[in-house]
N, C-alpha and C positions, 0 to 999 in steps of 0.2 A: 519385202515379202519374197521369199524364195519360191519359185514356180517349179514343181516337180512332176506332177502327174499329167496324163493326157488331157484332162479337162483344163488344167492350168496352162498347158501349151496352147490349147485352143483359145483361151482367154487372152493370152499374150499375143497371139497372132491377130485376133480381132482388134485388140487395142492398137497394135501396129497399123493395121489396115485403116482404122478410123482416123488415127493421127495423120497418116500420110495421104489419105484421100482428102481430108480436111485441108492439109497443106496445099495440095494441088488445086483444090477449089478456091482457096484464098488467093493463090498466085494468079490463077486464071481470072478471078474476080478483079484483082488489081490491074491486070492487063486490059480487061474490058473497060474499067473505069478510066484508064489513061486515054481512051478514045472519046471520053466525054469531059466536060469542064467541071469535074468534081473529084475531090480527094477521098480516099477510103474512110477517114474519120467523118467527113461531111456526109458521105453516103450512109454510113451507119446512123448518124444523128438524124438525117432526113427520114430514113426508114422508121426509126423510133417515133419521130414526131408525127408521121403519117398514121402509124398504127395506134397512137395514143393521142387523139385529138385534144387540144387545149392543155398540153403538157406544160408544167412549169420548168424553169431553168434548173431548179434543185432536183426535180425528178429526172430530168435529162442527165444531169451529172451522175446520179445513182445508176441509171441504165447503162451509161458509158463507162462507169468506174473512172471518171476523170475529175480533176479539181475544177472548182467553179471558174477560176480565171482562164483555164484552158478552154472550157466550154463557152465562156463569154467570147473569147477570140474566135472560136469556131463559128458561133452564131453570127458574130459581126460580119465575117466574110460571107456567110450564107445569105445574110440579109442584103449585103451589098450586091450579091449576084441574083437577088430577087427569088431565092428559093424558099425562104421562110420570112415570117414577119413576127414581131413582138407585139402583143396586144395586152393592154391593161385589163386585169380581171374586173368584171363588173361589180363584184361584191367587195373585194378587198383591193383597192387601187394600188397598193404597194406591190402586189403580185403581178408578175409578167408571165403571160401565157405565150406559147409558141404555136404558130399555125403555119402549115405549108401553104405556099402560094401556087397558083396554077403552073408556073414554070417548074416548081419543085415536083409536083405530081407528074408532069410530062417527062421530066428527066428520069424519075424512078421507073416509069413505064418503059422508056427506051432502054435503060440499063437492064431491067429485068428481062425484057424481050431478048436482048443479046445474051444474057446469062442462060436463058432457057433454050435458045438456039444451040449454044455450046453443049449443054447437057443432053439435048435431043440428039445431037450428032454423035455423042458418045453412046447413048442408049440405043441408037439405031443399029449398032453393031451386035446387039444381042436380040434373041427372039422375044416374041410377045409374052410367052410364059415366063421367061427369065426376068423380063422387065417387071411383070406382076410380082414375081417372087422377091425381087429386090425391093419393090415398093412395100410389100407386106413386111419384110424383115426390118427395113428402116422404120416403118410405122410402129412395129412392135417394140423395137429398141427405144425409139423416142418416147413412146407411151410409158414404158417401164422407168426410164430415166427421169421423165417429167414427174411421174407420181412420186418417185423417191425424193426428188429435189423439193417438191411441194411439202412433203413430210418434214424434211430437214428445215425448210424455211419456217414452218409452223413451230417446230421445236425451238429454232433459233429465236423466234419472236418471244416465246414464253420464257426462255432462259436469258433474255437480255443480250442476245448475240453470241452466246457461247456454245452453239451446237457443234457436235463432233460429226465429221463426215468420213466417208470411206477413202478419201484421197490419201 
């Protein structure tokens, strides 16, 4: 898509800022994780498990966009480190559910506190009104993108996985 007008230049700049801000956040996030006994994939998995109680291995694979064998290895290491546990489903004994252990919850709290301290130190360099403006803008962008993605997901389900996106 060729970008030509002033609006298109603005969109191009916003895209650039989002991508590079995201890159900085991910890099800083990895630096923070190196201070703890957890890898970035384990952190992502643990967050998903905490946010989705009693998640199955298959659902975790879908959330992480990873193969079953990769997630099994990941969970094996996390179980060994006492971050999560596998629990048989009470209705279907063939199904394994993933539950965070107290050590997993504690680790996430520590990592998130460190991440929030980092972001707080950055945001302390702008005034209160600017912080609120940043929050409102991010919230609006997130809301619009989330609504659009929800519509795509609904179309995708009804079309058997063949939805078209704007990417």
